[in-house]
N, C-alpha and C positions, 0 to 999 in steps of 0.2 A: 371802198368795196373791194377794187382791183388790189389794193394794197395788203388788205387783210388776207384775201385769198393766196397772194403770193407768200405771206409770212408763215401761212398755214402748210403749204406745200413745201416750203424750206424745213419746217420742223418735222414733217413726216419724213422727209428724205433724210434728215439728220437722224431720226431714231431707227429707220430701216437701216441705215449704214451702220449703226452700233450694234445692232442684233447680228448683222452678217459678219462684222469683225469678231463679235464674242464667240459666234460658233466656229468660226475658222480657227482662232486661237486654241479653242477647247479641243477640237479635232486634232490639233497638231501636238498637244501635250500627249506623252505616252502613258499609258496606265502604270500604276506603282507595280514594280517587280514583286513575285510571291516572296513570301517569308523565307529566310534561308535555314538550313537545318539547326536544329539546338544541339549545343555541345552538351554530352552526356558521359558519365563514367560508367564503364560496363565490367563485368566478370563473366568468366566462362563457368557453365555448369558440369559438374563432375558426378558420377553415379557411383554410389557405395551401399553396402548392405546397411539396412536400419538398424540392424543389431537387435539382441534380444533382451535389451533393457531401455527403459525410457531415464532420460537424465533431465535434471533440473536444477535451478541455483535456488538455495533455500537460506532461510534466516532462523538462527537459533534464538529462542524466547524463554525467559524464565516463566515456570508455571505460575509463581507468585513473586511479585516485586512491587515495593512501595517506597514512597519517600516517608520516613518515619517523621512525625510532627506532633507537638502538643495539642490537645483540646482547647487550651485556654491560655492566656497570657501570663507572664510571670518571669521573675529573675531566676537565671540558674544557680543552683547552690551546690550540685554535685553532678559530675558525669561519671558514669560507671561501665564505659566500654572504651576500647581502643579501634582504630580504623583496621578494617580487615578481620576483625574478631567474628568467630561462629559463636552464636548464641542460640538458647532454646526459647521457645515460646514462654511468653511471660517474664522474661528476664528484665530487671530495671536497668533502663539506660540512662535516664536523666531525671533530675529531680528539681522542681521549681520551689521557690520560697513560698511556704504555707502556713507560717506562724500565725497571721491574722485568723484564717479559716479553722485552725486548730482550737484557737481561743474561743471563737464563735461557737465551736462544736461542744467545748465545755460547758459554755453558758446554756445552750440548748439542752443538753443533757440534765442539768440542774433543773431547768423548766419543765422537761419531760418526768423528772422524778417527783417534783412538787404536784404536777398535774395528776400523775398516778396515784399519789396520796389521797387528794381530793376525791378522785374516782372511786377508790376503796372505801372512803368514809361514806361516800354518798350512797354505795351500795349496802351499807350496814344499817343505816337510817331509814332508808326508803320502806321495807318491810314493816317498820314500826310506826310509819307515818310521820317520823320527824322530818323527812325530806321529800319533796314532791318528785313525781316522775320527770317533770320538766327539767328539775335540778339535776337528776342523775343524767339526763341526755345531754345537758350542757357540760357536765364534767367528763362525759365519755368523749364528746367532740374536743374538748379542750386537751385532753390526754393523747388523742389521735393526732391532732395537729402538733403537739410538741414532738412526738415520735417522729412524724413526718419531716419536722425540721431537721431532727438529728439526721436522718437519713440523706437529706438533702446536702448537708454539710459533709457527710462521708463521701457523696460523690464528688462535691467539689475538691475535696481533699486528694481523693484517688486521680482526679484529672492533673493534679500537680505533679504526679508521677507517671513518666513516660516509659512504657514497657513494650517489648518486642510483640508484635502481633501474632508472629509465628517463627518457627525455627528457620535460621538461615544465616547468610554472612553480610556482614555490615560493610558499607563503603566507607569513604572518607568522611572524617568529621568535621561538620561545618558550624559548630559552636564552641564557645569557651565558658569556663565558670564566670559568673557574673554577668554574662550578658543577658540582656532583656529580649525575651522573644514574644512574637505576637502568635495567636492561635493559627495554626496552619504552616508556621515558619519550618522549613526543611532542616532536620538534624543530621540525617545520613540516609542512605540507601539500604534497605534490606532485601536481599535476594536468595531465593531458594534455588539452589544450582542443581538439585537432584530430586526429582527428574527435570529434564527440559523438554520444551516444546519445538518440533521442527516444522516450520511453515514454508510451504512451496506451492507453486502453481503448475498446472499441466494443461494442454489444450483438451477441449471438450471431447475431441474424437478418442482421447485415451482413458475417458471415465471408465469405460468396461474393464481395464487394467487395475481398478482400484477397488477395494474392499476394506471394511473395518476389520482390524487384526492382521492385516497384511503386511509382511515385512518388506522394509526398505533399508538400503545401505546408504550411511551418512559419511561423507569424507570431508574433513575441515583441512584447509590450507595450514601448512606449518605443524600439522600432526600426522605422523606416518600412518598409524593405524586407522582403519575404518571401523565404525561400530554400527550395530544393527538398530533399528527403531521400529516401533509398531504403529501402523496407522490407527490414530484414535478417533478421528473426525474428518468429514467431508462436507464442505460446505455445500448446502441443498440448492443454492441457485448459481447459475453460471454469469460471470462477469459480462454484461451487455457491450462494453467496449472492446474487450480482448478475446472474448469467447473462451476464457480460461476458468477451469475450475480451482478453488483453493482447498489445500490439502494440510491436515495437520497430523504429525506423527509424535509419538512419545519416546524420549530417548533417556535411557538409564546413564547417570553420570556420577558413579559413587565416589570417584577420586577428585570430583570437581574440576577436572582439566578443562573441560569445555566451559565456555563463559556465555552469559545472554548477550545477545546482539551479534555473535559471530556470524559470517557467511560461511556457507557450505555447499557441497555437491551432493545431490541425492540421486540415487541409481534405483528405479522400481523395476523389479523383472516383468518382461513383456513378452506375450506369444506371437509378436509380430517378427517375421524375418523378410519382409518386403524389400525390394530395392528402391532406395531413396536418391533424390537429386540433392547435392549438396551445393549452397549458395551462400553468398553473404547475407546476414540478417537484415542488412539495410535494403537489399533488394525485394524485401516482402512488404507489400503495402497492405495495411489493415484498414476496411471501411465497415460500415454497418452492415454490408451484404457479404462480407467474407474477405479471405485474404487473396491477393493477386500478385503476379510479378509482370514486369513488362519486358517482353523478348524484342530483340531486334532482328529483323530478316531482310534478305535481298539487298546486301551490302554490296555497293559498287566500289571500284577502285579507288576512290577519295575517301572511302570509309563512311558513306551516306547510306543509310537504310530506313526502312519503315519499321512501325512500331506495332506490336500486337499484345493484347492484354491476355493473360493466361492464368485462369483460376487454379489455385494450389490449396493443398491442406498441409499445414506445418504438422509434421510428425514430432519433432523435438527439436531443442536447440542445444548447441555446443559452445558455449561463449558467445563469439560474434558470429558464429555460423549456424545455418538452419538447415535442417533435413526435411524436404517436402516430399509428399507423394506424387510419383510420377504417372499414376493412373489416369487415362484420358478424362479430361473435365474435373479432375479432383477439386473437391471443395463445393461446387455450385451447380454444375452441368451436369445433366444426364444423358447428354448427346454422345453418342459412341465416336461421332466424327469430331468431336471438340479437340482443341488443340492439347498437346502434351509437352513437357519438357524432355529433351534428350541431352545426352553427353555431347559437350560442346557449344551448345547454345549459348550466345550471348544475352544476359540480362542486364538491365539498367540498376546500378546500385546508387545512383545520385542524379538528381535533376528531375525526377519523376513529376514533381510537382509544377514544372514549367511545360508540361506536355499537354497537347490536345489530341483528340481523335484524328488519326490520319497525318500527323505531323511526321516530318522527316528530321532524323538525328544523325548527328556525326559523333562516332564512336571515340572514346579516349582509351586510356591505359586499360588493360583487362587483367588485373591481379588475379591469381588464383585464390579461391578462399582458404585459409589457413584455419583448421581445426584447434580447437582450445579445449582439451579434455577437463582441464581445471580452471574453469572460469575465474577471471579477476574478480575479487569482491568489491565490486562496483554498485551503487544504487542504480546504475543504469542498465546493468546486466540483469535480465529475467528471463524466464521461460516464455515469455510473451512476446511475439514478434513485434507487437506495438511499441516495445520499451525503446528500440533505437530507430524507427522508422517513422515517416509522417503518418499521422492518423487518417487522413484524407487526401485525395489525389482526385484532379479534375478528370483524370484518364478513366474511362469507363469501357468495360468488355462490349462487344458487339454481341 
């Protein structure tokens, strides 16, 4: 019994000693240091007149453009067009081998003529009682079926001839005589170049500047003169991800200088003369709740500062530059004390996705935004700020 008590006492002493040592070591380990500032790229805000016109990047699209193809399979026996040729509606472009169908049609016509003779004979005999009414009905049915068979073969033979569905200019030829085509195989493109559609987008706040029949100015890179177009349609819904409205204008192109697929710059007259803040397009962060920019404030001697989320409204874009409203709380807030952008402010143009509310940042080079009146025809350039910025960010305005 004394031995058991002694062993128990020794075990308790060992446990208590271990706990004491663990607590001592834990208190001796210093807490982890706070996270350091995040390196970001910044640019300075400049102020300028928003201008009396809106500008957007547009794409030219043919009003009618198709891949010409046969409705049925067959071997090409004749080609009746050259690449780049202008054709009228209904012009014959290609002929497929149709000799079997023509022979079948001749046989069907003979059967139709024979059925018609039987029908006429029955019509003469029925009044005299030499033929029954049922026989007359049978002869009528046989004649109708024979005529339908002829019409069916006429349609099959017509399918062997490929015609231009509308007037336009043909593209490169993709077939050769003797080639076997399946139904739907492409022969060439057919494009109507006059008129053309001009498709572009503008922010939703500019919807009041648009109206059906309104005039816009279209400028295409590489072509010195600008041309006027007329707004023909406005999309009735706003894009939920970009908050932009899609607009379509009609452009006359009688000399066919402009081509479908070209990029262009559209200028829409505007009644706005407000002052706007100019900053790189990548500074604008688009989320479901609106557009924001992240401003850096209270920068110390080491280039470390705090971040502030500022709601903005994008007035228009010029290439890689955005013009945003400088009004207090533009975009989402009605608070007159809300933050506003000012000339010389530093805004973050890269690295927003790595930030958290309250984070410290270290500013990098601050290139001045360079306007681009004639934006490069790149698919990434658009009138939407979301085209070259992250679509979401963990930064949220307070």
